[in-house]
LUMVEX-605492 format. One record per residue: residue number from 1; residue in three letters; x, y, z of N, C-alpha, C in turn. Coordinates in nm, 4 decimals. Layout:
i, aa, n_px, n_py, n_pz, ca_px, ca_py, ca_pz, c_px, c_py, c_pz
NUM, ALA, X, Y, Z, X, Y, Z, X, Y, Z
...
END
This chain:
i, aa, n_px, n_py, n_pz, ca_px, ca_py, ca_pz, c_px, c_py, c_pz
1, MET, 10.4789, 12.0651, 15.3219, 10.5036, 11.9223, 15.3490, 10.3857, 11.8371, 15.3282
2, SER, 10.3963, 11.7126, 15.2847, 10.2894, 11.6311, 15.2287, 10.2091, 11.5759, 15.3445
3, ALA, 10.0774, 11.5916, 15.3336, 9.9959, 11.5065, 15.4394, 9.9771, 11.3650, 15.3862
4, ALA, 9.8754, 11.2987, 15.4501, 9.8517, 11.1657, 15.4189, 9.7728, 11.1565, 15.2742
5, GLY, 9.8371, 11.0373, 15.2049, 9.7791, 11.0030, 15.0917, 9.6582, 10.9037, 15.1120
6, PRO, 9.6005, 10.8686, 14.9920, 9.4783, 10.7825, 15.0049, 9.4866, 10.6439, 15.0806
7, ALA, 9.6193, 10.5953, 15.0934, 9.6217, 10.4703, 15.1784, 9.7021, 10.4995, 15.3173
8, GLY, 9.6692, 10.6332, 15.3622, 9.7306, 10.6572, 15.4918, 9.8894, 10.7046, 15.4778
9, GLY, 9.9684, 10.6588, 15.3881, 10.0927, 10.6976, 15.3631, 10.1109, 10.8355, 15.3313
10, PRO, 10.2347, 10.8732, 15.2925, 10.2626, 11.0125, 15.2367, 10.1891, 11.0274, 15.0992
11, ALA, 10.1408, 11.1377, 15.0666, 10.0708, 11.1718, 14.9464, 10.1742, 11.1686, 14.8428
12, PRO, 10.1474, 11.0846, 14.7209, 10.2467, 11.1047, 14.6032, 10.2087, 11.2142, 14.5219
13, ILE, 10.3029, 11.2490, 14.4411, 10.3200, 11.3828, 14.3671, 10.2887, 11.3330, 14.1994
14, ILE, 10.1811, 11.4006, 14.1546, 10.1596, 11.3766, 14.0051, 10.2141, 11.5005, 13.9382
15, VAL, 10.2568, 11.4755, 13.8069, 10.3148, 11.5836, 13.7276, 10.2444, 11.5863, 13.5897
16, THR, 10.1914, 11.7024, 13.5596, 10.1069, 11.7235, 13.4271, 10.1614, 11.8431, 13.3473
17, ALA, 10.1331, 11.8355, 13.2174, 10.1607, 11.9438, 13.1443, 10.0357, 12.0418, 13.1430
18, LEU, 10.0579, 12.1732, 13.1486, 9.9398, 12.2597, 13.1401, 9.9073, 12.3211, 13.0058
19, PHE, 9.7792, 12.3137, 12.9756, 9.7413, 12.3704, 12.8530, 9.7054, 12.5271, 12.8703
20, GLY, 9.7130, 12.6103, 12.7434, 9.6655, 12.7243, 12.7469, 9.5125, 12.7341, 12.7587
21, ARG, 9.4749, 12.8461, 12.8209, 9.3312, 12.8753, 12.8593, 9.2273, 12.8139, 12.7511
22, GLN, 9.2397, 12.8418, 12.6176, 9.1310, 12.8255, 12.5212, 9.1388, 12.6599, 12.4927
23, ASP, 9.2629, 12.5983, 12.4979, 9.2562, 12.4709, 12.4915, 9.2156, 12.3812, 12.6039
24, GLN, 9.2541, 12.4360, 12.7415, 9.1947, 12.3721, 12.8485, 9.0380, 12.3625, 12.8429
25, GLY, 8.9912, 12.4830, 12.8038, 8.8475, 12.4917, 12.7925, 8.7812, 12.3967, 12.6950
26, TRP, 8.8456, 12.3752, 12.5763, 8.8113, 12.2626, 12.4787, 8.8057, 12.1241, 12.5373
27, PHE, 8.9207, 12.1030, 12.5897, 8.9381, 11.9628, 12.6462, 8.8395, 11.9505, 12.7525
28, ASP, 8.8292, 12.0471, 12.8465, 8.7179, 12.0300, 12.9648, 8.5704, 12.0133, 12.9105
29, ALA, 8.5327, 12.0817, 12.7952, 8.4186, 12.0633, 12.7449, 8.4061, 11.9147, 12.6879
30, GLN, 8.5111, 11.8732, 12.6161, 8.4927, 11.7356, 12.5767, 8.4773, 11.6435, 12.6972
31, ARG, 8.5474, 11.6518, 12.7993, 8.5344, 11.5696, 12.9064, 8.4022, 11.5834, 12.9824
32, ALA, 8.3479, 11.6994, 12.9914, 8.2163, 11.7104, 13.0587, 8.0948, 11.6462, 12.9500
33, ALA, 8.1252, 11.6486, 12.8311, 8.0378, 11.5883, 12.7509, 8.0322, 11.4375, 12.7440
34, HIS, 8.1407, 11.3753, 12.7837, 8.1638, 11.2329, 12.7560, 8.1874, 11.1523, 12.8976
35, PHE, 8.2453, 11.2231, 13.0035, 8.2882, 11.1418, 13.1013, 8.1768, 11.1065, 13.1988
36, PRO, 8.1558, 11.0182, 13.2554, 8.0419, 10.9797, 13.3657, 8.0537, 11.0972, 13.4639
37, PRO, 7.9493, 11.1767, 13.4859, 7.9567, 11.2949, 13.5744, 7.9908, 11.2647, 13.7104
38, ASP, 7.9532, 11.1498, 13.7652, 7.9925, 11.1098, 13.9103, 8.1295, 11.0751, 13.9178
39, ARG, 8.2188, 11.0535, 13.8091, 8.3489, 11.0307, 13.8150, 8.4360, 11.1502, 13.7454
40, ASN, 8.3795, 11.2526, 13.7014, 8.4564, 11.3368, 13.6507, 8.4897, 11.4748, 13.7522
41, VAL, 8.5953, 11.4224, 13.8343, 8.6096, 11.5056, 13.9472, 8.7287, 11.6113, 13.9051
42, LEU, 8.8002, 11.5894, 13.8046, 8.9321, 11.6638, 13.7669, 8.9122, 11.7379, 13.6301
43, ALA, 8.9865, 11.8393, 13.6091, 8.9998, 11.8995, 13.4920, 9.0672, 11.8186, 13.3866
44, ALA, 9.0345, 11.8322, 13.2605, 9.1143, 11.7567, 13.1735, 9.2615, 11.7805, 13.1964
45, HIS, 9.3475, 11.6817, 13.1698, 9.4911, 11.6870, 13.1978, 9.5697, 11.5917, 13.1176
46, LEU, 9.7044, 11.6256, 13.0973, 9.8000, 11.5555, 13.0230, 9.9130, 11.5032, 13.1334
47, THR, 9.9063, 11.3965, 13.1957, 9.9875, 11.3318, 13.2785, 10.1201, 11.3064, 13.2224
48, LEU, 10.2140, 11.3578, 13.2943, 10.3678, 11.3141, 13.2648, 10.4001, 11.2047, 13.3691
49, PHE, 10.3843, 11.2045, 13.4992, 10.4087, 11.1136, 13.5836, 10.3026, 11.0894, 13.6838
50, HIS, 10.2611, 10.9571, 13.7031, 10.1479, 10.9452, 13.8032, 10.1742, 10.9290, 13.9412
51, HIS, 10.3017, 10.8987, 13.9778, 10.3255, 10.8760, 14.1149, 10.4783, 10.8942, 14.1398
52, LEU, 10.5122, 11.0189, 14.1945, 10.6487, 11.0380, 14.2301, 10.6379, 11.0490, 14.3898
53, PRO, 10.7402, 11.0054, 14.4638, 10.7415, 10.9990, 14.6113, 10.7443, 11.1456, 14.6558
54, PRO, 10.6787, 11.1757, 14.7856, 10.6841, 11.3104, 14.8351, 10.8384, 11.3589, 14.8691
55, SER, 10.9295, 11.2542, 14.8964, 11.0476, 11.2871, 14.9123, 11.1134, 11.3647, 14.7929
56, ALA, 11.0691, 11.3582, 14.6797, 11.1050, 11.4211, 14.5614, 11.0696, 11.5740, 14.5351
57, GLU, 10.9906, 11.6094, 14.6398, 10.9233, 11.7368, 14.6122, 11.0291, 11.8520, 14.5798
58, ALA, 11.1335, 11.8667, 14.6584, 11.2231, 11.9890, 14.6339, 11.2889, 11.9745, 14.4930
59, GLU, 11.3527, 11.8601, 14.4675, 11.4200, 11.8296, 14.3461, 11.3313, 11.8546, 14.2226
60, LEU, 11.2000, 11.7802, 14.2368, 11.0993, 11.7968, 14.1457, 11.0847, 11.9504, 14.0987
61, LYS, 11.0426, 12.0335, 14.1936, 11.0219, 12.1830, 14.1718, 11.1454, 12.2360, 14.1143
62, HIS, 11.2669, 12.2132, 14.1373, 11.3977, 12.2466, 14.0903, 11.3902, 12.2305, 13.9368
63, ARG, 11.3846, 12.0843, 13.9218, 11.3919, 12.0595, 13.7734, 11.2810, 12.0899, 13.6754
64, LEU, 11.1541, 12.1149, 13.7371, 11.0347, 12.1598, 13.6612, 11.0729, 12.3068, 13.6291
65, SER, 11.1248, 12.3841, 13.7115, 11.1779, 12.5261, 13.6896, 11.2755, 12.5329, 13.5964
66, LEU, 11.3808, 12.4490, 13.5846, 11.4764, 12.4542, 13.4860, 11.4436, 12.4199, 13.3608
67, ALA, 11.3242, 12.3343, 13.3648, 11.2782, 12.2767, 13.2213, 11.1915, 12.3775, 13.1578
68, THR, 11.1508, 12.4763, 13.2340, 11.0412, 12.5749, 13.1762, 11.0872, 12.7284, 13.1926
69, ARG, 11.1719, 12.7773, 13.2712, 11.1953, 12.9126, 13.2909, 11.2809, 12.9638, 13.1791
70, GLY, 11.2409, 13.0599, 13.0972, 11.2968, 13.1037, 12.9870, 11.3032, 13.0247, 12.8739
71, ILE, 11.2214, 12.9148, 12.8632, 11.2111, 12.8081, 12.7532, 11.1084, 12.8325, 12.6971
72, ARG, 11.0990, 12.8247, 12.5493, 10.9844, 12.8490, 12.4697, 10.8838, 12.7136, 12.4780
73, ALA, 10.7667, 12.7523, 12.4741, 10.6804, 12.6325, 12.5068, 10.7094, 12.5388, 12.3846
74, PRO, 10.6878, 12.4014, 12.4344, 10.7002, 12.2885, 12.3173, 10.5813, 12.2938, 12.2266
75, ARG, 10.5934, 12.2791, 12.0961, 10.4741, 12.2739, 12.0124, 10.4187, 12.1322, 12.0269
76, ALA, 10.2921, 12.1424, 12.0100, 10.2011, 12.0159, 12.0448, 10.0797, 12.0057, 11.9519
77, ARG, 10.0174, 11.9008, 11.9365, 9.8944, 11.8937, 11.8633, 9.8225, 11.7779, 11.8915
78, VAL, 9.6839, 11.7871, 11.8814, 9.6157, 11.6671, 11.8944, 9.6192, 11.5972, 11.7684
79, GLY, 9.6815, 11.4823, 11.7798, 9.7076, 11.4008, 11.6705, 9.6064, 11.2937, 11.6211
80, GLY, 9.5129, 11.2531, 11.7181, 9.4263, 11.1540, 11.6950, 9.3550, 11.1222, 11.8069
81, VAL, 9.2506, 11.0176, 11.7825, 9.1682, 10.9716, 11.8986, 9.2262, 10.8330, 11.9216
82, MET, 9.2124, 10.7813, 12.0450, 9.2725, 10.6548, 12.0827, 9.1768, 10.5757, 12.1946
83, SER, 9.1732, 10.4504, 12.1804, 9.0874, 10.3749, 12.2669, 9.1711, 10.3375, 12.3896
84, LEU, 9.0842, 10.3428, 12.5021, 9.1511, 10.3058, 12.6323, 9.0852, 10.1829, 12.6916
85, GLY, 9.0083, 10.1238, 12.6020, 8.9279, 9.9972, 12.6242, 8.7974, 10.0425, 12.6754
86, ARG, 8.7854, 10.0919, 12.8008, 8.6796, 10.1322, 12.8782, 8.6736, 10.2933, 12.8628
87, GLY, 8.7332, 10.3530, 12.7695, 8.7055, 10.5009, 12.7537, 8.7862, 10.5390, 12.6289
88, VAL, 8.7970, 10.6638, 12.6164, 8.8415, 10.7291, 12.4945, 8.9482, 10.8501, 12.5137
89, ALA, 9.0553, 10.8629, 12.4450, 9.1238, 10.9863, 12.4725, 9.1937, 11.0292, 12.3474
90, TYR, 9.2503, 11.1759, 12.3592, 9.3071, 11.2270, 12.2442, 9.4437, 11.2172, 12.2480
91, ARG, 9.5072, 11.1670, 12.1436, 9.6497, 11.1494, 12.1384, 9.7142, 11.2765, 12.1352
92, ILE, 9.8229, 11.3188, 12.2007, 9.8946, 11.4287, 12.1888, 10.0358, 11.3934, 12.1396
93, GLU, 10.0643, 11.4805, 12.0306, 10.1860, 11.4741, 11.9617, 10.2750, 11.5907, 11.9872
94, SER, 10.4025, 11.5632, 12.0609, 10.4758, 11.6786, 12.0838, 10.6225, 11.6182, 12.1117
95, PRO, 10.6974, 11.5957, 12.0121, 10.8370, 11.5580, 12.0391, 10.9149, 11.6404, 12.1392
96, GLU, 10.8950, 11.7628, 12.1370, 10.9847, 11.8306, 12.2410, 10.9272, 11.8153, 12.3869
97, LEU, 10.7967, 11.7993, 12.4187, 10.7548, 11.7487, 12.5364, 10.7955, 11.6163, 12.5836
98, VAL, 10.7917, 11.5300, 12.4741, 10.8628, 11.3991, 12.4975, 10.9875, 11.4087, 12.5449
99, ALA, 11.0700, 11.4887, 12.4930, 11.2137, 11.5198, 12.5497, 11.2263, 11.5662, 12.6787
100, VAL, 11.1317, 11.6583, 12.7116, 11.1260, 11.7020, 12.8582, 11.0997, 11.6052, 12.9464
101, ARG, 10.9925, 11.5229, 12.9070, 10.9789, 11.4064, 13.0174, 11.0588, 11.3069, 13.0095
102, ARG, 11.1443, 11.2798, 12.9017, 11.2439, 11.1938, 12.9045, 11.3600, 11.2281, 13.0078
103, ASP, 11.3903, 11.3745, 12.9897, 11.5043, 11.4167, 13.0954, 11.4513, 11.4038, 13.2227
104, LEU, 11.3162, 11.4448, 13.2682, 11.2766, 11.4090, 13.3775, 11.2667, 11.2853, 13.4400
105, ALA, 11.2370, 11.1768, 13.3339, 11.2311, 11.0424, 13.3812, 11.3768, 10.9862, 13.4079
106, GLU, 11.4702, 11.0257, 13.3152, 11.6167, 11.0015, 13.3734, 11.6626, 11.0476, 13.5025
107, ALA, 11.6242, 11.1803, 13.5277, 11.6494, 11.2207, 13.6731, 11.6046, 11.1531, 13.7793
108, PHE, 11.4827, 11.0986, 13.7449, 11.4226, 11.0427, 13.8652, 11.3901, 10.8672, 13.8483
109, ALA, 11.4855, 10.8357, 13.7605, 11.4830, 10.6999, 13.7222, 11.4512, 10.5951, 13.8395
110, GLY, 11.5310, 10.6061, 13.9568, 11.5205, 10.5123, 14.0747, 11.4023, 10.5332, 14.1374
111, LEU, 11.3087, 10.6397, 14.1281, 11.1905, 10.6602, 14.2033, 11.0811, 10.6404, 14.1191
112, LEU, 11.0808, 10.5986, 13.9953, 10.9679, 10.5731, 13.9277, 10.9039, 10.4343, 13.9388
113, THR, 10.7610, 10.4525, 13.9527, 10.6745, 10.3428, 13.9542, 10.6915, 10.2610, 13.8157
114, PRO, 10.6585, 10.1316, 13.8078, 10.6627, 10.0573, 13.6762, 10.5751, 10.1334, 13.5640
115, GLN, 10.4643, 10.1941, 13.6134, 10.3792, 10.2826, 13.5218, 10.4438, 10.3899, 13.4552
116, ASP, 10.5117, 10.4554, 13.5409, 10.5999, 10.5899, 13.4878, 10.7303, 10.5517, 13.4300
117, ALA, 10.7803, 10.4223, 13.4490, 10.9011, 10.4035, 13.3941, 10.8952, 10.3260, 13.2586
118, GLY, 10.7578, 10.2756, 13.2352, 10.7347, 10.2138, 13.0914, 10.7141, 10.3288, 12.9948
119, GLY, 10.6802, 10.2832, 12.8660, 10.6486, 10.3791, 12.7662, 10.5498, 10.4750, 12.7939
120, TRP, 10.5649, 10.5989, 12.7525, 10.4736, 10.7157, 12.7824, 10.3902, 10.7225, 12.6513
121, ARG, 10.2626, 10.7372, 12.6506, 10.1507, 10.7566, 12.5370, 10.0981, 10.8966, 12.5925
122, PRO, 10.1448, 11.0036, 12.5477, 10.0723, 11.1297, 12.5788, 9.9344, 11.1358, 12.5344
123, HIS, 9.8388, 11.1568, 12.6303, 9.7064, 11.1560, 12.5821, 9.6101, 11.2331, 12.6986
124, VAL, 9.5075, 11.2867, 12.6457, 9.4039, 11.3444, 12.7613, 9.2669, 11.2599, 12.7377
125, THR, 9.2453, 11.2152, 12.8614, 9.1281, 11.1259, 12.8638, 9.0120, 11.2100, 12.8563
126, ILE, 8.9009, 11.1577, 12.7770, 8.7827, 11.2418, 12.7809, 8.6807, 11.1613, 12.8250
127, GLN, 8.6900, 11.0216, 12.8267, 8.5888, 10.9260, 12.8806, 8.6672, 10.8312, 12.9433
128, ASN, 8.6192, 10.7688, 13.0547, 8.6728, 10.6518, 13.1191, 8.5882, 10.5873, 13.2121
129, LYS, 8.6177, 10.4687, 13.2472, 8.5247, 10.3671, 13.3288, 8.3864, 10.3672, 13.2742
130, VAL, 8.3680, 10.3338, 13.1512, 8.2444, 10.3117, 13.0898, 8.2437, 10.1694, 13.0396
131, GLN, 8.1316, 10.1108, 12.9980, 8.1403, 10.0004, 12.9248, 8.2219, 9.9917, 12.7960
132, PRO, 8.2678, 9.8901, 12.7690, 8.3693, 9.8903, 12.6516, 8.2760, 9.9268, 12.4954
133, ASN, 8.1574, 9.8806, 12.5139, 8.0700, 9.9016, 12.3804, 8.0317, 10.0586, 12.3720
134, VAL, 8.0196, 10.1293, 12.4944, 7.9957, 10.2653, 12.4937, 8.1134, 10.3356, 12.4480
135, ALA, 8.2365, 10.2876, 12.5093, 8.3624, 10.3581, 12.4569, 8.3882, 10.3505, 12.3099
136, LYS, 8.3535, 10.2188, 12.2483, 8.3707, 10.1950, 12.1127, 8.2796, 10.2873, 12.0296
137, LEU, 8.1645, 10.3142, 12.0803, 8.0635, 10.4003, 11.9896, 8.1295, 10.5449, 11.9936
138, LEU, 8.1770, 10.5997, 12.1061, 8.2453, 10.7328, 12.1084, 8.3633, 10.7375, 12.0167
139, LEU, 8.4362, 10.6388, 12.0279, 8.5727, 10.6225, 11.9569, 8.5401, 10.6520, 11.7979
140, GLY, 8.4395, 10.5610, 11.7674, 8.4012, 10.5767, 11.6293, 8.3394, 10.7122, 11.5856
141, ALA, 8.2652, 10.7604, 11.6650, 8.2107, 10.9031, 11.6318, 8.3189, 11.0121, 11.6155
142, LEU, 8.3991, 11.0110, 11.7305, 8.5092, 11.1111, 11.7280, 8.6025, 11.0903, 11.6086
143, THR, 8.6348, 10.9590, 11.5847, 8.7301, 10.9353, 11.4876, 8.6805, 10.9753, 11.3396
144, ARG, 8.5473, 10.9594, 11.3105, 8.4790, 11.0072, 11.1869, 8.4909, 11.1518, 11.1704
145, GLU, 8.4824, 11.2332, 11.2779, 8.4855, 11.3831, 11.2551, 8.6046, 11.4286, 11.2938
146, PHE, 8.7045, 11.3633, 11.3368, 8.8366, 11.4086, 11.3884, 8.9187, 11.5003, 11.2822
147, VAL, 8.9572, 11.6129, 11.3337, 9.0532, 11.6912, 11.2632, 9.1696, 11.7309, 11.3520
148, PRO, 9.2936, 11.7121, 11.3183, 9.4085, 11.7549, 11.4094, 9.4092, 11.8834, 11.4361
149, ARG, 9.4580, 11.9219, 11.5580, 9.4464, 12.0694, 11.5806, 9.5743, 12.1091, 11.6923
150, ASP, 9.6403, 12.2141, 11.6678, 9.7462, 12.2545, 11.7536, 9.6791, 12.2903, 11.8834
151, VAL, 9.7673, 12.2566, 11.9878, 9.7235, 12.3079, 12.1190, 9.8664, 12.3731, 12.1852
152, GLU, 9.8290, 12.4545, 12.2914, 9.9273, 12.5325, 12.3605, 9.9570, 12.4492, 12.4748
153, ILE, 10.0976, 12.4129, 12.5094, 10.1460, 12.3745, 12.6124, 10.2011, 12.4929, 12.7027
154, ALA, 10.1251, 12.5391, 12.8102, 10.1580, 12.6595, 12.8538, 10.2536, 12.6391, 12.9791
155, GLY, 10.2761, 12.5294, 13.0243, 10.3692, 12.4941, 13.1460, 10.3473, 12.3562, 13.1987
156, LEU, 10.4222, 12.3395, 13.3079, 10.4133, 12.2120, 13.3938, 10.3555, 12.2285, 13.5122
157, ALA, 10.3120, 12.1400, 13.5709, 10.2454, 12.1347, 13.7204, 10.2697, 12.0287, 13.8121
158, SER, 10.2839, 12.0313, 13.9308, 10.2846, 11.9171, 14.0185, 10.1653, 11.9266, 14.1230
159, TRP, 10.1210, 11.8110, 14.1481, 10.0018, 11.8018, 14.2298, 10.0233, 11.6939, 14.3515
160, TRP, 9.9528, 11.7228, 14.4669, 9.9519, 11.6330, 14.5630, 9.8278, 11.5281, 14.5332
161, TYR, 9.8483, 11.3966, 14.5270, 9.7318, 11.3144, 14.5265, 9.6875, 11.2484, 14.6617
162, ARG, 9.5588, 11.2729, 14.7025, 9.5297, 11.2420, 14.8346, 9.3942, 11.1630, 14.8276
163, GLY, 9.3710, 11.0987, 14.7062, 9.2552, 11.0225, 14.6892, 9.1390, 11.1022, 14.6202
164, GLY, 9.1227, 11.2197, 14.6322, 9.0024, 11.2871, 14.5604, 9.0691, 11.3887, 14.4676
165, PRO, 9.0070, 11.4866, 14.4362, 9.0619, 11.5874, 14.3459, 9.2067, 11.6327, 14.3925
166, TRP, 9.2919, 11.6557, 14.2864, 9.4287, 11.6821, 14.3140, 9.4447, 11.8162, 14.3907
167, GLU, 9.5413, 11.8338, 14.4710, 9.5892, 11.9524, 14.5292, 9.6938, 12.0166, 14.4625
168, PRO, 9.7030, 12.1471, 14.4251, 9.8044, 12.2055, 14.3565, 9.9409, 12.2114, 14.4502
169, LEU, 10.0391, 12.1736, 14.3823, 10.1732, 12.1808, 14.4533, 10.2541, 12.3043, 14.3977
170, SER, 10.2877, 12.2975, 14.2693, 10.3537, 12.4065, 14.2115, 10.3299, 12.4048, 14.0465
171, ARG, 10.3421, 12.5258, 13.9913, 10.3167, 12.5605, 13.8599, 10.4324, 12.6327, 13.8001
172, HIS, 10.4718, 12.5778, 13.6864, 10.5933, 12.6362, 13.6186, 10.5699, 12.6706, 13.4661
173, MET, 10.5712, 12.7943, 13.4346, 10.5200, 12.8256, 13.3049, 10.6393, 12.8511, 13.2089
174, PHE, 10.6136, 12.8133, 13.0826, 10.7101, 12.8376, 12.9735, 10.7158, 12.9858, 12.9243
175, ALA, 10.8133, 13.0210, 12.8707, 10.8319, 13.1615, 12.8314, 10.7271, 13.1940, 12.7208
END
């Protein structure tokens, strides 16, 4: 059961895609190199949903299991570098993962925050909360050297958000 979240209310649930070990290591190294160290409290991640209510826990676990159990992992690739204004991210391209997220969004439509109900731009943030000129420099450097690369989406996970590092709730691995 959910304990208190950051504002004292019930802890919201975050849903992410899980990368294979090698790709997770690469993204984490990028994040370690470019994220302000005092703000880098999470491993690199690909967020599908930022805030689902704790009341959705059982249904969410059920749907994540259905979306992954016996299902081949979606193909995905890092397709480019994108600006976040005060940060930089790698854009993730995966029509199959977009379809998984769309199905989940339809199932939880009445529970989604405006952020989660809006358009989804799959990405992995490797720099955030820096001055715009610092982000622009990194964006330029990474864009010049960028080469697309395939990445492994190993599964889906849910997490409790209580204001600090996320607490694992469930993991659901693709076949």
